[in-house]
N, C-alpha and C positions, 0 to 999 in steps of 0.2 A: 275698666269697671267703674271706678269712682270718677266723679267729674274732675277732681284734681289729679286723677291718675291716668288721664288720657295723654299719650305721648306719641313720639314720632320715630322715623326710620333712618338707618345709617346713610350719611350723605354720599352722593355719587360723585361729587366733585368738590375739592377743597381749593377754592380760588383765593389767592392772596392779593395784596395791593400791587399796583402797577410798578414796573421797574423803570426802564429808560424809554425815552421817546423812540418811536418807530413808525414808519408809514402805515396808515390804516387802509386796507383794501376796501374798495367800494363794494356795495351789495351787488349780487348777480342781477343782470338785466332781464326783464321779462321777454319772452319769445312772442313775437307778433302772431296774431291769429289763434292763440290758445286762450283757454279760460285762465283767469287769474290764479297763479299757483299759490299754494299755502305758504304764508310767511314763517320763516324759521329764524329765531334769534341765535346768533353764534357768539359765544363768549370765550375768553381765554383767562387763564390764571397760572401764576407761577408758584410751583411747589419746590420743596427741598429735593433736589435730585432729578426733577422732571418738570416739564411744562404740560398744561392740559388745555385742550380745545373741547368745548361743550356745545352741542346742538340741542335746542329745545324743540322737539318734534311733536306735532299733533298726534301722530301714531307712528310706530316704528316700522319703516318699510324694509324690504330686503336691501342689504348693502354689502359692499366688498371693500377691502383695503389692499392696495398694491403699491409696490415701490416704483418710483419714477426717477427720472434723471436728476432732478434737483430736490427730491424729497419724497413725499408720499401723496397718494391720491385716495380720497374717500368717494366712492360711487354709490349714490342713493337711487333706487328705482323709483321713478316718478318725477314730477316737476315741482320744485320748491324754490321760493324766493329767499335765498340766504342773506340775512341781514348782518353784514360785517362792519356796521358803523360803530359799534361799541366795543370792539375788541381792544385788548390791552397788550402791550409789548411782551414778548417772551424771549428768554435767552436763546432757546432752541430754534426759534422761527425767524426767518428773514422776511416772510410775508405770507398772506393768504389770498387766494383767488377762487372765484366760483364761475362756473359755466355750465351749459346744458349740452349734452350730446345725445341726440335721439330721444329716447324715453328715460334718460338718466340725468341726474344733477351731480356734477363733479365738483368737489372741494379740493383744491390743491394746497398742500402744506409744504411750503418751501423752507427747507432747513438749512441753517448755516454751519452745520456740523453733522457728523455721522450719528444718527439717532435711530432708535428702534421705536416703532409706533405700535401701541397696544390699544385695541378698542374694546369697549364694554358698553352695556346698556342697562337701563333701569329707570322707573318712575317717569317715563316719557322723555328720557334724555339719552342721547348717544354721545359718548365722550371718547377722545383719543389722547392717550398719554404718550409724550415724546421723551424717551429715556436716552440721554447721550451716553456714549461709551465711557465709563468711569475708569480712570487709571487705578492701578493696584495700590498706589500710595494713598489714595483717598480712603479706602477701606482700612488700611493699616493705621492711618492717623486717627480715624474715628474710633478704632478699637483702643488705641493708646489713651485717648481722652476719656473714653468710657471707664477704663480701668482706673484712671486718675480720680475721676469723680467718685467711684466706689471707695477708693482708698480714703478720700477726704470724709465721706459719709461714715466710714467705719472708725475714724479717728486715727488712721495710720500715718497721716501727714496733714499739714495745713494746706489751705488753698494756695498760698504763696509758694510753698514747696512743690505742689503739683504743677503750677504754671511754670516754675523754673525747670522742672524735669521734662516738661513738654517742649521747651525751647531747644532747638538743635544746637550743639556745641560748635563754636567757631574753630576752624582748623586751618593751618597754613597751607595744606595741600593734601592730596589723596595719599593715604598710607595703606599698603596691603594689609588686610586684617584676616587672619585665619578664622574659620568658623568654629564656634564652640562645639564640643563633643556631642552635646545633647541639646536640642532646641525645644523648649516647651511649645505646646500647640498654640497657634495664633487665633483659633476660633474662640467663641464665647466660653467662659469658664464653666466647668461642670459643677452643678450644685453640690456642695459638700454639706455634711451633717455637722452642725455646730459652728459657732462663730470662730473658734480656734482654727478649724480646718479652712474656713473661708479666708481668714486673715493670712494664713500660711500660703494659700494659693495665690492671693492677691500680691503678696510680697514677692513671690517668685516671678509673677508676670510683670510686676512693676520693674523688677530688676531687668527683665528682658526688654521692657519698654524703654528703659534708659540706655540700652545697648550693651550692658555688661553681663557677663556670665555670672550665675549664682556663685557665692563664695564657696570654695572647696576646702576640705581639710588640708592642713599643712603638708601632710605626707603625700598628697596628690598634686600639689601645684604651688605656685608662688603666692605670696600675700597679695590681696587686691590693692594694697597701698603702693605696690611697685609693678604696674602693669607692663612696663617695658623690659622687665628682667624676668624671663620665664625660668621657672625652676625645673630641674630634671624630674620628669614624671616617673612614678613607680611602675605604672602599667603603660604599655605602648598605646593603648586606646585613649588615655587621658590627654586632654588638650590644655595648653597653658592659658592662664588668664590673660586677656588682651584688652586693649583700649576699645571703648565702645565705637561701633560704626556710626556714621552720621545718619540721623533720622531722615527718612524721605520727606520731601515737601508735600504736604497734603492739607486739605481743608479740615479744620478741627471738628470733632463731633459736637453736637449740640448739648449743652448742659440743661438741666431741668430749670424751667422758669421759676425764679424765686419770687413769686407773687403771693402776698399774704394780705388779706384773705383772697382766696381764688375768685370769689364772687364780688361784683362791684359793691362799693360802699352803700349805694342806694338800695341794694337788695337785703341788707342786713336789718335785723329788728331794731327799730328806733325806740328811744325812751318814751315813756308815757303810754297811755292807752291807745288802742287801735283807733277808736272813735275820735279822740283828740287829734291824733296824727293825721287822720284822713281829713278832718275839718280844716286843719291848718294847710295841708297840701292843696285842697280844693280852693281855699281862699286865695292862696298865692297864685294858683293857676288862673283864677278869674281876674285878679288884680293885674297880672302881667299880660292880660289879653291873649291868653293861650300861647305864651312864648315857648320856644323849643325847650329851654332848660326846665321850666316848670312842667311841661308835658312829660319830659323824660322822668322827672322826679315822681310824678303821680303814677306813671306806668310802672316804674320800678317798685313802688309801694304796692300797687295791685298785685304784681307778680310775687312779691315776698309774702303776701297774704294768701297766695294760691288762687287769686281771682283772675284766671287766665283769660276768660272771655272779655272781661272789662279792659284788661291790658291790650288785647288785640284791637278791640273797638276803638280805644283811645288812639292807638298808633295809626289806625286806618283813617281816622278823622283828620289827621295832620298831613297836609301835602308835603311831598318830598322837597327838601331844599335843593337849590341849584348847586351849592358848594358843600362838600362834606365838612362836618365839624364834630368835635367831641360829643356835644349834646345829641346830635343826630345819630352818632354811633351808639350812644347809650340807649336811645329810644329803639333803634333797630335791634339791638341785642335783647332788650326786654321783650319786644314784640315776638321775636323768633323763639325765645324761650317759652313764651306763653303758647305759641302755636304748637310747640312740641308737647306741651301738657295736654293740648286738645287733640293730640294724635294727627297733627297736620305736618307733613314733611316740609322742611324749610328749603330755601334755595341753596344750591350747591356752594354759592359764594357768600353764604351767611358769615357774619363775623364770629358766630359761635363755633363754626366749623373750620375757620381759617387757621392753618398751621402758621407757626412763627419760625422764620428761618434761623433766628439766633438762639432759640432754646426750645425745649420740649414743654408744651403746655400740659399741666397736670390735670386740668379739667376737660381736656379735649375728648377723652374716652367717654365721659359722662354724656356729653352732647351727641357724640356719635351713637351711643347706645340708645338714647332717646329718639334720635332720627331713625334708627333701625326699627324701633318699636312701632313707629307710625305705619310701616308696611308689613308688620307682623313677622319680621325676620328674627325668629326666636333664637336660632343658632348664633347669629351675629350678636344679639343682645347678651346671650349667655357668655360669649367669649369676652365681651367688653366689661361686664359687670364687675369682675374682680379689680380691674384697673379704675373703674368709675367709683368704687366704694370710698376711696380716700377723699375724692372731691365732694362726694355726697355728704360727708361729715361736715364740710365747711359751709354747706348751704344754710340759709335761714331756716329755723325749725319748721315752720309751717310749709315752706317750699320743699324742705327735705322730705316730709311725708308725701307730698304730692308727687315728687319725682320718683320716690321709691315705689309707690303704689302703681304708677304708670308703667314702670319697668316690670314689676311683678305680674301685671296682667298679661304680659307677652311671654314670660318664661314660667307660667303657672305649673308646668309639669317638670321643671328642673329644680330638684330640691337643693342642690349646691348653690345655684344662682339665687334662690329665694333666701337661703341662709345669709348670703353676702349682702342682700338688700335689707334684711332684718337687722343686721349688726348696727348700722348707724341710727336705728330707731329705738334700740333697747332702753337707753337712758333718757330719751326725749320725752317731754311732757307736752302733749298737744291737746286739742279740743276733744270733746266727747266723740265726735265722728272719727277723728284721727286715731284715738286710742282703740276704738272699735275696729278700725281698719287694721291696726297692728295685731289685734287679737285674731282677726280673720286671716291675716297672713300667717300667723303662728299655727292656726288650725289647718291651713293648707299644707304647711310643712309636716305637721303631725300625720295628716292623711297620707302623704307620700311615703312616710316612714312606717305606715301601718300601725300607728299608735292611736288606737280608737279612744282610749281614756283621755289622753291629752287633747285629742281633737274635740271631743265632747266638752271638755272643760273650757277650751278657748272659744268654741262656738257659743257656749252659754254666756261667757263674758261679753262677746260681741253682740249677742242678741239682746242684751239688756240696755243697749244704747239708744232707746227710744225709736224714733222714726228715721234715723240716719240710714243712709244707703248700706253701709257695711252690716248694720243690724238686720236689715231686710234680707240680705244675702245669707247671713248666718241662720236666720230663722228658716229660710227655705232649705238650707242644707240640713238643719236639724230635723225638719219634717221628712226629708228624704231618708235619713238614717233611721228615724223612728218607724217609717213605713216598711222597713225591711223585716220587722217582726210580724207577729200574728196577733189577732184579736181586735177588739173594738178600737183601742188606742191607735193601732197601726192603720186601721181603715180611716180614722179621722185624720191622721197625719198625711195619708195619701190624698185625702180630699183637700187638705190645706195646700198641698203641693200643686194639685190641679188648679186650684183657685188662683195661686200665684201665677201659674202659666197663663191662664186666661186673662188675668188682669194686666199683666206686664208682657203680653205676647210680643210686642214689637220693641222691647227694651232688653238690655243685657240681663236684667234680673229674670225676665221670662225665659230667656235663653238658658240661663243657669238651671231654672226649674225644669225646663224641657229635657235637658241632658240628664238630670238626676232621675226624672220620671222614666226616661228611656232606659237608663241603666237598671232601674228597679224592674221594669217589665221584661227586659232581656233575661234577668236572673230567674224569672218565673217561666221563661219559655214563650212569652207572648211577643213574638217578633213583629207581628202586624201592628200591635199597639205601640211597641217601641219605635218602629219606623214612622208611625203617624205622629208620635210625640216629637221625634227629631225633625220631621217636616214642618211642624208648627213653629219651630225655632229657626227655620232655614233663613229667614231674612231679619233676624232680631239683632245680629251683631252690630255694634256701634263703632267697630274698629275698621277704618278704611283699609282696603287691601288685605284684610285678614279673613281667612276662610271661616265661615259660620261653624260654631261648635255643633249645632244641630246637623249640618251637612256632614261634618266629620263623624258624628255618631252614626248616621245612616250608612256611611261608607264602611265603618267598622262592622256593622250588622250584616251588610251585604257580603263583606269578605268572609264572615263566619258562615253565612248561608251557602255561599258558592264554593268555598274551598274545603269545607269539612265534610267528609263522607259519612253517610248514615245519620242516625239520630232523627230527632224531630225538628222541624216539620217534614212532611214527605216531599218527594221530588216535585209533585204537582204544585203544592203550595209555595215551594221555593221559587219555582219558575214564575208563578203568578206575582210574587213579591218582586222578583227581578224586573218583570215587564212594567211594573208600576213605578219602581224607584230607580231604574237603571241610570237615569240622568244624574243621580247623585254619586255614582261611582267616581272615585277620586280621579281627576284628570291627569293625563300624562302617565309615565311609566309607574308611578306609585300605585295606580289603580289597575295595572295590567293583570295582576294576579286575580282580581275580581272578574275581569272580562274573560280571562282564560278559564276560570272555574265555571262561569256561566255558559261558555261555549261548549265545554265538555258535557254539561247537563243537557243542553239543547240538542246536541248531536246524538246523545244517548236516547233521548226521547223522540227523535225523529223530526227535529225542527232545524234542518241544516241552513235554511235561509236566514233565520234569526241568529244562528251561530255565526254565519258569515258576516252579518252586520256588526256583531260584537267584535269579531276578530279584525275587521278592517279598521277598528279604532285603536289597535295596539300601537305602542311606541315602536320606533324603528329597531331598537336593540332587542326588544322582546319578540317582535315579528321575525327577526333574523335568527333567533335561537332555535335549536332543534325542536323543542317542544312547541314553540309558536309555529314553525314551518309545518310540523306534522298536523297540527289542528287546522291550520289554514288550508293545507292540501286536502284534508278530509272534507272540509266544508265546500271548497271549490269543486271537488269531484262529485259531491252528492246534491248540492243545492241547485234547484232549477235555474237560478240566475248566476250560478257559478261558472268558472272557466276551467273545463277539464284539461286544456292544454297547459294552463298555468299550474294546475295540480301536478301534472306529470313532470313539469320543470322543477317544481319544489321537491318532488320525491326523488329525483335523480341525485340530489345533494344530501339525502338522508340515508343512514344505515338501514340495512334490511331488517324488517320486523313484521310480525303478523299484521299489525295495524297499517303499516305502509303498504303491504301487499293488498289488503282490502281496499285502501284508497286507490291504489293503482288499478285494481279490477273495476272499481266503480267508474273511474275516469275513462278507461278503455271502452267500457260498455256504452258510455254516453257518446263516445266517438264512433259508435257502430262497429266495434271490433270485439265481438263477443267471444270468439275463439281465443284471442289473446287474453281477455279478461278471465276466462276459465283457467288458462295455464297459470295465471298469476296466483290462483288459489290452490293449485295442486299441492297436496300434502297437508293442508290445514284440516284438522280433525273435528272441529266444532260443528254442531248440527247446522247453525246459521251459515257457516262458511260452505258446508257441503251442499246445502240447499241453493245457495247463490251460485256455486260452481255448476250444479246440475241445470239451473235455469239458464246460465250463459251457454252451456252446451246445447240446450234445447233451442235457444235463440239462434245459435250458429248452424242449426239443422244437422248437427252431428248426431244422427239418430241412434246408432249403436252405442256411442259413448254416453249419450244422455239416458238411454234406457238402462245401461249398466249403473250409472250414478244414482238414478232414482230407485233402482232395485236394491242397491246397497243401503240407501236411506230407509226404505220401507222395511227391510229386515232388521233395522236397528230399533230395539225396544225403547230407546231414549227419545225417539221422534214422537212429538205430541200429536193430539188429534188434529189441530189446525194444520200441522205440517203434513200429516197423512192425507188430509182432504185436498191439499194442494198437489202432493206428489203422485197420488193414485191416477188421476186422469192423464197427467203428463207422462207417467210411466207407460200407461196403456197406449197412448198415441205414439210415443217414441218407439215402443216395441213393434207396433203394427207397421210403422213406416220403415223401420229397420229391416223387417221381414225375417227376424231371427228370434228364437226363444232364448231367454237368459240361461247361462250354463247352470245356475242354481235357481230353481223356481222360487217365486215369492209366494208364501202360503196365503190363502184367502183371508185368514184371520188378521193378517198384517195390512190388508187393504181397507180403505174407507168404503163405506156402503154407497156404491154408485152403480146403478144398473147398466148404464151405457158402457162404463169402463169395464165392468165385469164381463159383459157380452163380448166386447172387443178383445179382451184378454183371452177368453175361451176360444174365439175364432182364430186368434193368432197362434195359440197353443196347438190347435187342431191342425192347422194348415201350414204353419211355418216350420222349416227345419231348424235344428239346433244351431246350424251355421248357415251362411248365405247360400241359396240354391245355385247349382252350377248353371252357367250360361252357355248357349251354343245350340247347334242343331240336335245334339244328343238328347236334349230335354224331351223332345217328341211333341207331337200335336196334343196329346192328352195332357201333358204337363202344362202346355201353354194355355189350354182352355181352363184348366184348374186354377192357374195363376190369375187369369182374367176374372173368373168368377170370384175368387178370393179378394181381389183388389176392389171389385164393385161392392162387396159386402163391407169391407173395411172403410171404403170411402163414405158409405152411408152412415157409418157409426162415428167417424172422425168429426171433431168440431170444425166450424168454418175455417178457411185458410188464415184469416186474420188472427185467430186465436191460437194457432199452432206455434 
């Protein structure tokens, strides 16, 4: 939202410094006769517990990972020139090689140990983590060191005592040691209420860490001072105290990096005014002829003042040095931090994101959260914010505001995360714009807590900050709240909101106004106006990789229109809005409920083709669900462009239901199997189902059954006028062609007014027997002549053959 509040997304690879020398494979050779393949940079980085190989791809192709004799193979679909010239050694790798096989590019990862390869993608990168099989002792030792660190932090022991406890005791030889009667769990300690409970728990686990059983009362065992002299236990289950077992050899867990302050010294606020400090730094920069040290000083000053664009521009103007140096590292860190403020993801091997093998960085979670914000990964940011809050307090004050606002923009609907970001700002004193931003943040928290009075109070404070950006946002929000009332003032507030939308249409402020106006119109039932407002903000977001809030508003309105039954607007208007805005339905499975609801409406209104188009966009899981399969079968069976064979295949896997029987009948009818379609509807009592069944019997030329089905329908008073107009001529034709009268006559009042049908029925009633006439010579010449005359009369009255 704010310029200083633009940040970045969680890193996809944390690449550390090179370890030991190792042969560097050459890049893949080009294949003669083919177009120049896309160049792909391949990098490596060493992490604690695993190594990582990263490919920077122009676009993500289909790929597979499989085990090979000497490691793993990554197979990419397509031709790529893998640049392996800059890779760094990895503990897990003995070498990399690239080749092409047919239409695939193969990267071979030769491992010098048993390792598991795990692949993942994001932000145009594909990376593979190689995890060696870790011995059990490593995890145990890590747990021991973690417990010791917690004990030191709680004041239960000094650092020297903890280090001494972690050292394994020297022993002359192996001694059989019985196991203690009860072993505390080796997993992470369960959170206890109160410091006393935590101290007690830590003491018990530290005792286990040192290899000794907890001290028992004298009546149950010997004194711990005499471990070699077991006392007679009172209970058989009690075990004697014994000497501690030797600790397994394992790599120690990493302590927290004791770096204070967490941020480089150049990022801290300097003495004197900002103008004087800037003048001095620029003068030193000019006198040194833009040396690397003075460039880093100036970039760090820009960053500390929240001037991210200036810091990035300064870093980009400086060519990269051939050899790394501390000043070059300072400049790179400052430039990457500035990019994060501008919501630009940084490289995976950025120094800000690099883990340290010897200790845990306290500020790493902050930069990871900022990198996650650059791609709009709100869930990742919310998970990292509690850990990032401590580091945020250590930031220079102006930079602290910028960092907090950038994270808040990503988790704007998560009240707990917003509270965590507000905490480091409560006692800070910033500029007018920063204080307005803090009030705006407090107003957002109040809105999420449904505290309208507090929200109005904080919005009023923020709105009084002149022409600052937070003040403009607060005024737009105030206008939206005031427009919810009635009267002239509400109308003027709505007009101000519309004016903000038009003025800042392609800015985040216009997006905010569009979302508020859309919510206001939805409350009034004006869905068309709300969708139009959301569309006007469809391209206003300034957050790369983040969905537009206007598009999200349209998706919410479509979900309401397509999934809620009844109410206003009517079905026709709902479908009209769907056809106009269906492209805004949330992509992927998140929007499948919208597409399913739209398909139901379309099928109900007789648009199976449009329903089939919507259903073919369902995600795999939704399409394979019973509800998805049932809708898809109905659309395939009834749409002209559908596949009735596929419909029958889908229906075979579904339980029997009236809807499934209707879809089965429709599919069979399209396959020119009307008699089977009629049998599929046997027993269904609805008027529509009975009409369809009679129609299938008529199409199958089963005249007696069709005449009986239409007679039953015509005698039903629930049959409407349209149904009677359709059933009467078909009943007359079927009865005449069957040559029989129905056992129960249909009264004339139940028939539609149709002269031809009435004459045909009278002729049939006068000449046809109640059952089929006997065949054979016994009928006589007179009977034959009568039948011929009757047939001629009926043929003259029947519709043409194509209409039967």
